[in-house]
N, C-alpha and C positions, 0 to 999 in steps of 0.2 A: 433045313436048318443047317447042316454042314455048309452047303454052297453058298448060303447067306453069310456066314461067319467066314468063309474064304475069300470071299469078295469084300467083305468089310475090312478084312485084314489086309488084302492087296491093296485097296483103296487108300486105307492109312500108311502103307508102306509107300505107295507112290507120291502121296501128298507130302511125307515128310522130306522125301527127296528134292522135291521143288522148293522147299523152304530151308534146307539144310546150309546152303552157303557153299563156300569154297574150304577145301582141304588140302592140306600141304602136308607131305610126308618127307621128314628129310633124314639123312643119316646121322647118327649121332656124333661122328667123326668131322661132320660139317660145321664151321663156326656159324653160330647165329646169334644175331643181337638183338633180343627181345625190346630193348630200350628203342633202339634206331626204329624197329616196326611200330612201336607205340608213337614214337615222334612223328612219323609219315602219316599216320593215320590222323594225328592231330592236326598237322597240317593241312591234310586235304580236307578235313572237317572245315577249317577255316577258310580255306578257298571256296568250298560250296557254300558258306554262309555269306561271303564276301560277293558272291554272284548273286544270291538270293537278295542281299541287300540292293545291290546295284540295279535288279531288275524292279524293284518295287519303286526307284526313283522315276518320278513323272517330270518330264521335261517338255514345256511348252514353248513354240516358236511364237504364240499370240495368245493373249489372254480372251477369255470368254466374255461376251457381253456381259455387263451389269456389274463390274468388278468395282470396288471402291478402294483407292489408295489410303494407305495407313502409315504415318510417320512415327509413331511412337511404339515399342522401343527403338525400332528401326523400320526403315523404308521397306515396306512389302505391300501386297495387293490381298483382299478379302473378296473371294469369289464365289458365291452359293454355298457357303459353311467351309470352303477350303482354303489355305492360303498360299500365296506364291511369292517367291522374292526374285527380284531382277537379278541376271547374271549376264555379263559381258563376257563373249567367246567368239573369237576371230571376226571381231568387228560386227558383231549381229547381238540383240538383245535376246536372250532366252529367259524363260520364267520356270523355276525349280518349285516344285510344291515341297512345303515345309510344314512341320508342326506349328499349329497357332502359337504365337509368342505370349509369354506369361505378363500381362500387364498389371503395373501397380496402380490400385484406384484409391 
């Protein structure tokens, strides 16, 4: 029973080290700006969110078969339940996936 308890305690200690994160020790005489750290963490989070949102953008060079052009409220294409809006980039027409527009009926 003692061996089981020691193994369980050892496993718990090892697992807690895996999830502990980084620990930084500073001398009290060193200057430390907690607000600058907070601001940097916020900027890093915004950057990761911007990258995540950019990765979700779908850009097509050609539309799939069966797309229907729609002109209201603006020009876009409806393809198999998805909506794409044309976009000119370097003299080439690309199609960016968009949320379906709200139409006034």
